Each structure stands twice: as C-alpha cells, then as structure tokens.
SERO-4910 file (N, C-alpha, C, O; in steps of 0.05 Angstrom, whole numbers):
BEGIN
 pado doro    nc1    nc2    nc3   cac1   cac2   cac3    cc1    cc2    cc3    oc1    oc2    oc3
  Unk    A   2856   3006   2844   2884   2996   2845   2888   2978   2869   2898   2987   2889
  Unk    A   2879   2953   2867   2881   2935   2889   2909   2931   2901   2911   2928   2925
  Unk    A   2930   2932   2884   2957   2928   2894   2964   2950   2914   2976   2944   2935
  Unk    A   2957   2974   2908   2963   2996   2926   2948   2993   2952   2960   2998   2974
  Unk    A   2923   2985   2951   2907   2980   2975   2921   2959   2992   2923   2963   3016
  Unk    A   2929   2937   2980   2942   2915   2993   2967   2925   3007   2971   2920   3031
  Unk    A   2985   2938   2992   3010   2948   3002   3006   2968   3025   3020   2966   3046
  Unk    A   2988   2986   3021   2983   3007   3042   2972   2993   3068   2981   3000   3090
  Unk    A   2955   2975   3066   2943   2964   3090   2965   2947   3105   2965   2945   3130
  Unk    A   2982   2935   3090   3003   2919   3104   3025   2937   3117   3037   2930   3137
  Unk    A   3030   2961   3103   3048   2979   3115   3040   2988   3143   3056   2991   3161
  Unk    A   3013   2993   3145   3001   2999   3171   3005   2977   3192   3013   2982   3215
  Unk    A   3000   2952   3183   3003   2929   3202   3033   2926   3209   3039   2920   3232
  Unk    A   3051   2930   3189   3079   2926   3195   3089   2944   3217   3105   2936   3234
  Unk    A   3079   2970   3216   3087   2988   3236   3079   2979   3264   3094   2982   3283
  Unk    A   3056   2967   3266   3046   2956   3292   3062   2931   3300   3070   2928   3323
  Unk    A   3067   2913   3280   3081   2889   3285   3109   2894   3296   3118   2879   3314
  Unk    A   3121   2914   3286   3149   2920   3294   3150   2930   3323   3170   2926   3337
  Unk    A   3128   2944   3332   3127   2954   3359   3117   2934   3379   3119   2938   3403
  Unk    A   3107   2912   3369   3097   2889   3385   3074   2893   3405   3071   2877   3424
  Unk    A   3057   2913   3401   3033   2913   3419   3013   2892   3409   3017   2883   3386
  Unk    A   2993   2884   3424   2975   2865   3413   2962   2876   3387   2950   2898   3386
  Unk    A   2963   2860   3366   2953   2870   3340   2922   2869   3339   2909   2850   3348
  Unk    A   2912   2891   3329   2883   2894   3327   2872   2873   3306   2880   2872   3283
  Unk    A   2853   2856   3315   2842   2836   3299   2828   2846   3274   2831   2835   3252
  Unk    A   2813   2868   3278   2798   2881   3256   2816   2891   3235   2812   2886   3211
  Unk    A   2837   2905   3242   2856   2917   3223   2870   2895   3207   2873   2896   3183
  Unk    A   2878   2874   3222   2890   2851   3209   2872   2837   3188   2879   2832   3166
  Unk    A   2848   2833   3197   2827   2820   3180   2822   2835   3155   2821   2824   3133
  Unk    A   2818   2861   3159   2813   2879   3135   2836   2880   3116   2831   2878   3092
  Unk    A   2860   2882   3126   2883   2882   3108   2884   2854   3093   2889   2854   3068
  Unk    A   2879   2833   3106   2879   2807   3094   2858   2804   3073   2862   2791   3052
  Unk    A   2834   2816   3078   2812   2814   3059   2819   2829   3032   2809   2822   3011
  Unk    A   2836   2850   3035   2845   2864   3010   2861   2844   2991   2861   2848   2967
  Unk    A   2874   2824   3002   2890   2805   2987   2872   2785   2971   2881   2774   2951
  Unk    A   2848   2782   2980   2830   2763   2967   2828   2767   2936   2828   2747   2921
  Unk    A   2828   2792   2929   2826   2800   2900   2848   2787   2883   2844   2778   2861
  Unk    A   2872   2785   2895   2895   2774   2882   2892   2745   2875   2899   2736   2853
  Unk    A   2882   2729   2894   2877   2701   2889   2858   2697   2867   2860   2679   2851
  Unk    A   2837   2715   2866   2817   2714   2844   2830   2719   2817   2821   2707   2797
  Unk    A   2850   2735   2816   2864   2742   2790   2882   2720   2780   2890   2721   2757
  Unk    A   2888   2700   2797   2906   2680   2789   2894   2655   2775   2907   2637   2766
  Unk    A   2867   2656   2775   2854   2636   2759   2852   2608   2774   2854   2606   2798
  Unk    A   2847   2588   2758   2839   2562   2768   2860   2549   2786   2852   2534   2804
  Unk    A   2886   2554   2781   2907   2541   2798   2903   2548   2827   2909   2532   2845
  Unk    A   2894   2572   2832   2893   2581   2860   2863   2584   2868   2857   2598   2887
  Unk    A   2845   2570   2854   2817   2572   2861   2812   2561   2889   2796   2572   2905
  Unk    A   2824   2538   2896   2822   2526   2922   2831   2545   2944   2819   2549   2965
  Unk    A   2855   2558   2938   2866   2577   2956   2848   2601   2961   2845   2611   2984
  Unk    A   2837   2609   2939   2819   2633   2941   2795   2627   2959   2789   2641   2978
  Unk    A   2782   2604   2953   2758   2597   2968   2764   2593   2997   2750   2603   3015
  Unk    A   2786   2578   3002   2794   2572   3030   2802   2598   3044   2793   2603   3067
  Unk    A   2818   2615   3031   2828   2639   3042   2804   2658   3049   2803   2669   3071
  Unk    A   2787   2662   3030   2765   2681   3034   2748   2672   3058   2740   2689   3075
  Unk    A   2742   2646   3059   2725   2635   3081   2738   2640   3108   2725   2648   3127
  Unk    A   2765   2635   3109   2780   2639   3135   2782   2669   3142   2779   2677   3166
  Unk    A   2787   2686   3122   2787   2715   3127   2760   2725   3138   2759   2741   3156
  Unk    A   2738   2715   3126   2710   2723   3132   2706   2715   3162   2694   2731   3177
  Unk    A   2716   2692   3170   2712   2683   3198   2728   2702   3216   2718   2710   3237
  Unk    A   2752   2710   3209   2768   2728   3226   2755   2756   3227   2755   2768   3249
  Unk    A   2744   2765   3206   2730   2791   3204   2706   2790   3224   2703   2808   3240
  Unk    A   2691   2768   3223   2668   2764   3240   2676   2763   3270   2664   2775   3287
  Unk    A   2698   2748   3275   2708   2745   3303   2718   2771   3314   2716   2777   3338
  Unk    A   2729   2787   3297   2741   2813   3306   2721   2832   3316   2728   2852   3329
  Unk    A   2695   2827   3310   2674   2844   3320   2671   2842   3350   2662   2861   3364
  Unk    A   2679   2818   3361   2676   2814   3390   2702   2809   3404   2704   2811   3428
  Unk    A   2723   2801   3389   2750   2796   3400   2768   2816   3388   2773   2816   3364
  Unk    A   2779   2834   3405   2793   2857   3394   2821   2852   3384   2829   2866   3365
  Unk    A   2837   2833   3396   2864   2830   3386   2870   2801   3378   2856   2782   3386
  Unk    A   2890   2798   3362   2898   2771   3353   2907   2754   3377   2899   2730   3379
  Unk    A   2923   2765   3396   2931   2748   3419   2907   2739   3435   2907   2716   3443
  Unk    A   2887   2756   3439   2864   2747   3455   2847   2726   3440   2834   2709   3452
  Unk    A   2848   2727   3413   2834   2707   3396   2847   2679   3402   2833   2659   3407
  Unk    A   2874   2679   3401   2888   2654   3405   2884   2644   3433   2880   2620   3437
  Unk    A   2886   2661   3453   2883   2655   3481   2856   2641   3486   2854   2621   3500
  Unk    A   2834   2652   3474   2808   2641   3477   2807   2612   3468   2795   2594   3480
  Unk    A   2819   2607   3445   2820   2579   3435   2836   2561   3451   2830   2537   3454
  Unk    A   2858   2572   3463   2876   2556   3481   2858   2548   3506   2859   2525   3514
  Unk    A   2843   2567   3517   2827   2562   3541   2805   2542   3535   2799   2525   3553
  Unk    A   2793   2542   3512   2772   2523   3505   2783   2498   3492   2767   2481   3483
  Unk    A   2809   2495   3489   2822   2472   3477   2811   2467   3449   2805   2444   3442
  Unk    A   2809   2488   3433   2798   2486   3406   2819   2496   3385   2812   2500   3361
  Unk    A   2844   2500   3393   2864   2512   3375   2865   2498   3348   2863   2511   3327
  Unk    A   2867   2471   3348   2870   2456   3323   2845   2446   3311   2846   2433   3290
  Unk    A   2822   2452   3324   2797   2444   3312   2790   2458   3286   2793   2483   3284
  Unk    A   2781   2444   3266   2773   2457   3241   2752   2478   3247   2732   2473   3261
  Unk    A   2756   2502   3236   2737   2524   3241   2745   2542   3265   2733   2563   3269
  Unk    A   2765   2534   3280   2773   2551   3303   2788   2577   3291   2801   2575   3270
  Unk    A   2785   2600   3305   2797   2624   3296   2828   2622   3294   2840   2634   3277
  Unk    A   2840   2606   3313   2868   2603   3314   2877   2588   3288   2897   2595   3275
  Unk    A   2863   2567   3281   2870   2551   3258   2866   2567   3233   2881   2566   3214
  Unk    A   2844   2583   3232   2839   2601   3210   2862   2622   3207   2870   2629   3185
  Unk    A   2870   2632   3230   2891   2653   3229   2916   2640   3217   2930   2653   3201
  Unk    A   2923   2616   3224   2947   2602   3213   2944   2599   3182   2963   2604   3167
  Unk    A   2919   2592   3173   2916   2588   3145   2917   2615   3129   2927   2615   3106
  Unk    A   2907   2636   3141   2907   2663   3129   2936   2672   3127   2944   2683   3106
  Unk    A   2951   2668   3149   2979   2675   3149   2993   2662   3126   3009   2674   3111
  Unk    A   2987   2636   3122   2999   2621   3100   2993   2633   3073   3010   2634   3055
  Unk    A   2968   2643   3069   2960   2657   3044   2976   2680   3040   2985   2685   3017
  Unk    A   2981   2697   3062   2997   2721   3059   3026   2714   3052   3038   2727   3035
  Unk    A   3036   2693   3065   3063   2684   3059   3066   2676   3030   3086   2682   3017
  Unk    A   3045   2661   3020   3045   2653   2991   3048   2677   2973   3064   2678   2954
  Unk    A   3032   2697   2978   3032   2721   2961   3059   2735   2962   3069   2746   2943
  Unk    A   3070   2736   2987   3097   2749   2991   3118   2734   2973   3133   2747   2958
  Unk    A   3117   2708   2975   3137   2692   2959   3132   2695   2929   3151   2697   2913
  Unk    A   3106   2694   2921   3099   2699   2893   3110   2726   2883   3121   2728   2861
  Unk    A   3106   2747   2899   3116   2774   2890   3146   2774   2889   3158   2785   2870
  Unk    A   3159   2762   2908   3189   2760   2908   3198   2747   2882   3217   2756   2869
  Unk    A   3184   2725   2875   3192   2710   2850   3186   2726   2825   3202   2725   2806
  Unk    A   3163   2739   2824   3156   2757   2801   3176   2778   2797   3184   2785   2774
  Unk    A   3186   2789   2819   3206   2811   2818   3233   2802   2808   3248   2819   2797
  Unk    A   3240   2776   2810   3266   2767   2800   3264   2749   2775   3285   2740   2765
  Unk    A   3240   2744   2765   3237   2726   2742   3233   2743   2718   3216   2761   2717
  Unk    A   3249   2737   2697   3247   2750   2671   3223   2738   2655   3214   2716   2662
  Unk    A   3213   2752   2636   3193   2741   2618   3166   2747   2628   3162   2760   2649
  Unk    A   3146   2736   2613   3117   2743   2617   3102   2720   2631   3079   2723   2638
  Unk    A   3116   2698   2636   3102   2675   2649   3102   2677   2679   3123   2684   2691
  Unk    A   3079   2670   2691   3079   2669   2721   3083   2641   2732   3085   2637   2756
  Unk    A   3085   2622   2713   3085   2594   2721   3109   2588   2742   3104   2576   2763
  Unk    A   3133   2596   2735   3156   2590   2754   3152   2603   2780   3156   2591   2801
  Unk    A   3144   2629   2779   3140   2644   2804   3118   2631   2822   3122   2627   2846
  Unk    A   3096   2624   2809   3074   2612   2825   3081   2584   2835   3074   2576   2857
  Unk    A   3096   2569   2818   3104   2542   2826   3121   2542   2851   3118   2526   2869
  Unk    A   3141   2561   2851   3159   2563   2874   3144   2571   2899   3148   2560   2921
  Unk    A   3126   2591   2895   3110   2600   2918   3092   2579   2930   3090   2577   2954
  Unk    A   3079   2563   2911   3062   2541   2920   3080   2520   2934   3074   2511   2957
  Unk    A   3101   2512   2922   3118   2491   2932   3130   2498   2960   3132   2481   2978
  Unk    A   3137   2523   2963   3148   2532   2989   3128   2535   3011   3134   2528   3034
  Unk    A   3104   2545   3005   3085   2551   3026   3062   2531   3030   3056   2522   3052
  Unk    A   3049   2524   3009   3025   2506   3012   3031   2476   3008   3020   2460   3023
  Unk    A   3048   2469   2989   3052   2441   2982   3058   2422   3007   3047   2400   3008
  Unk    A   3075   2431   3027   3080   2414   3049   3055   2406   3064   3055   2386   3078
  Unk    A   3034   2422   3062   3010   2418   3078   2987   2405   3062   2965   2400   3073
  Unk    A   2993   2399   3036   2972   2389   3019   2977   2360   3011   3000   2351   3009
  Unk    A   2956   2345   3009   2958   2317   3000   2964   2315   2970   2964   2335   2956
  Unk    A   2970   2291   2960   2978   2286   2933   2957   2296   2913   2964   2309   2893
  Unk    A   2932   2292   2918   2910   2300   2899   2910   2330   2895   2907   2340   2872
  Unk    A   2912   2345   2916   2911   2375   2913   2936   2385   2899   2936   2401   2881
  Unk    A   2958   2373   2907   2985   2382   2894   2983   2376   2864   2992   2392   2848
  Unk    A   2971   2353   2856   2968   2346   2828   2949   2366   2813   2955   2375   2791
  Unk    A   2927   2371   2826   2907   2391   2814   2920   2419   2810   2915   2433   2790
  Unk    A   2936   2427   2830   2949   2453   2828   2969   2452   2805   2972   2471   2789
  Unk    A   2984   2431   2803   3005   2428   2782   2991   2432   2754   3001   2446   2736
  Unk    A   2969   2418   2751   2954   2420   2725   2944   2449   2721   2944   2459   2699
  Unk    A   2934   2460   2742   2923   2488   2741   2944   2510   2733   2937   2531   2723
  Unk    A   2970   2504   2739   2991   2522   2733   2992   2530   2705   3000   2552   2698
  Unk    A   2982   2512   2687   2982   2518   2658   2960   2538   2651   2960   2549   2628
  Unk    A   2942   2542   2668   2920   2561   2663   2925   2588   2676   2907   2605   2675
  Unk    A   2949   2593   2687   2954   2619   2700   2954   2640   2679   2960   2635   2656
  Unk    A   2945   2665   2687   2948   2687   2668   2977   2694   2664   2993   2687   2680
  Unk    A   2983   2708   2642   3011   2717   2639   3015   2741   2658   2996   2751   2669
  Unk    A   3040   2749   2661   3046   2771   2679   3031   2797   2669   3021   2812   2685
  Unk    A   3031   2801   2643   3018   2824   2632   2988   2823   2636   2975   2843   2642
  Unk    A   2976   2799   2634   2947   2796   2638   2941   2802   2668   2921   2815   2675
  Unk    A   2958   2793   2686   2954   2797   2714   2955   2827   2721   2938   2837   2736
  Unk    A   2976   2841   2709   2978   2869   2715   2955   2885   2704   2946   2904   2716
  Unk    A   2945   2876   2681   2922   2889   2669   2897   2886   2688   2882   2905   2693
  Unk    A   2893   2861   2698   2871   2856   2718   2873   2873   2742   2853   2881   2754
  Unk    A   2899   2878   2750   2904   2894   2774   2906   2924   2768   2911   2940   2786
  Unk    A   2903   2931   2742   2904   2959   2734   2930   2973   2741   2931   2995   2751
  Unk    A   2952   2959   2735   2979   2969   2739   2996   2965   2715   2992   2947   2698
  Unk    A   3016   2983   2713   3036   2977   2692   3060   2965   2706   3060   2963   2731
  Unk    A   3080   2956   2691   3103   2941   2703   3117   2956   2725   3124   2944   2745
  Unk    A   3122   2982   2720   3137   2997   2740   3121   3002   2766   3132   2998   2788
  Unk    A   3096   3010   2763   3080   3015   2787   3076   2989   2803   3076   2989   2828
  Unk    A   3072   2967   2788   3067   2941   2801   3092   2933   2816   3090   2923   2839
  Unk    A   3115   2937   2805   3140   2930   2818   3143   2945   2845   3151   2933   2865
  Unk    A   3137   2969   2845   3139   2986   2870   3120   2975   2891   3127   2972   2914
  Unk    A   3095   2969   2883   3074   2959   2902   3081   2931   2913   3077   2924   2936
  Unk    A   3092   2914   2893   3100   2888   2902   3122   2889   2922   3122   2874   2942
  Unk    A   3142   2905   2917   3165   2908   2936   3155   2919   2963   3165   2910   2984
  Unk    A   3136   2938   2962   3125   2949   2987   3111   2926   3003   3114   2924   3028
  Unk    A   3096   2908   2989   3082   2886   3002   3102   2866   3014   3099   2857   3036
  Unk    A   3123   2860   2998   3143   2841   3007   3155   2851   3033   3158   2836   3052
  Unk    A   3162   2876   3033   3176   2888   3056   3157   2890   3080   3165   2884   3103
  Unk    A   3132   2898   3076   3113   2902   3098   3101   2877   3108   3093   2876   3132
  Unk    A   3098   2857   3091   3085   2832   3100   3103   2816   3118   3094   2801   3135
  Unk    A   3130   2819   3114   3149   2802   3129   3146   2805   3159   3143   2785   3172
  Unk    A   3146   2830   3170   3142   2832   3200   3115   2822   3209   3111   2814   3232
  Unk    A   3095   2824   3191   3067   2816   3199   3067   2785   3201   3056   2773   3220
  Unk    A   3080   2772   3182   3081   2742   3182   3098   2733   3207   3090   2715   3220
  Unk    A   3120   2747   3212   3136   2741   3237   3119   2744   3262   3120   2727   3280
  Unk    A   3103   2765   3263   3086   2771   3286   3068   2748   3292   3066   2738   3314
  Unk    A   3054   2738   3270   3035   2716   3273   3050   2690   3281   3040   2676   3298
  Unk    A   3073   2685   3268   3089   2662   3275   3097   2662   3305   3095   2642   3319
  Unk    A   3105   2685   3314   3112   2689   3343   3089   2683   3361   3092   2671   3382
  Unk    A   3066   2692   3352   3042   2688   3368   3037   2658   3373   3028   2650   3394
  Unk    A   3044   2642   3353   3041   2612   3355   3064   2600   3370   3060   2583   3388
  Unk    A   3089   2607   3363   3111   2594   3374   3116   2602   3404   3125   2586   3420
  Unk    A   3109   2627   3410   3113   2634   3439   3093   2620   3457   3096   2620   3482
  Unk    A   3073   2608   3446   3053   2592   3461   3056   2562   3457   3039   2546   3464
  Unk    A   3078   2555   3444   3084   2526   3437   3062   2513   3421   3055   2490   3426
  Unk    A   3051   2528   3403   3029   2517   3387   3039   2505   3361   3026   2489   3348
  Unk    A   3064   2513   3353   3076   2504   3328   3061   2517   3305   3039   2528   3307
  Unk    A   3074   2516   3281   3061   2529   3257   3061   2508   3234   3054   2516   3212
  Unk    A   3068   2484   3238   3069   2465   3216   3046   2445   3218   3051   2421   3217
  Unk    A   3022   2454   3220   3000   2435   3221   2976   2446   3205   2955   2432   3204
***
C-alpha cells in the first residue's frame, strides 16, 4: 500500500518540520523516495517528472550518507558557491520539493474533483507547480501526455486502494506535506537563495 507508506513517512517529517530542528537528510530522502512510485503510476505525462525526480532523490539519498541534515547540505553548497549548479544537492533539493508540492496539489485536486478523470486535477497541479519552470516544448509534451493519464479508478487499483481509504491517505499527505514544503522553502528564503529558479 504505497499511499500509506507515503502518508506515514510525511507525518513523521511534519512533526520534525513543525518543531524546526535541523531536518535529518536521510529521513527526508527516504520519505521522498516513497513518492517515486506515484509518478510511475501516472504514466507518460509525468514520465519526465518521474525520471528527473528519481534521479534527484537518489542524489539526496547518497548525499545523506555523509551529510546529516538538510541545512548542512545547503550550507556546504553555499560555501563552495555551487548552489545553482546543475547536480548540486541544493538544486536537487529544490527540484524534489517541487515534486512533493506537485503531488500535494494533485491530491488536493483529486479530493475536490468529481468523476473518474485525472486530467483536470493533473493539469492544475502541473500548471501551478512545474509549468512556470518549463520551456514551451516540455509544456507541450505534458499537455499531450495528459490524454494518456490513467483514470482515477485505474490509479487507485495500481496503488491497491479503494476510494475511501485513498481519500484518507491523500488527506493525510496533503496535511503532512504542507509543513515539510514550508520547511524547505524557509531553508532557501532564510538564506536569500530564492525558490523560483
């Protein structure tokens, strides 16, 4: 039951985020790697997101073996002036946070959308989180891919959930991911790194 694993791991992170100690990089990376399954279930429209997200999470998992907290990960990149360099842990952290944000918005939209189609929910989530950072070609490819999304019932089947249990887990994720997203945003804004790049 991947949805339960995702929701549970983010509930643990949310508890940490609310208390504001330096967040453990390993715990954060492991929770984020649980989300990878979801991108895989969304099919071709989010294939780019899945590949990008998985690669960035893998980097953070690897980095967390020697760098214990997210703040120290960012500080190291600040010291070496590599924050915005492709492949830097800080840049990857920002991209992973965006993936989490996209899933949060997707779940929010699924919870308020009637019917069996995921197209509207996924389009809103993409437009809100990823589209501002993507060029025309990627936006066009995603728009075309939206027609290949699974239906809501197909997605729930892949996730081994029924509508009621999925609703509970999605609500749990929406609630618990919000403070985690804020924590990462604060990590960037408190160091004047910005989050729109």
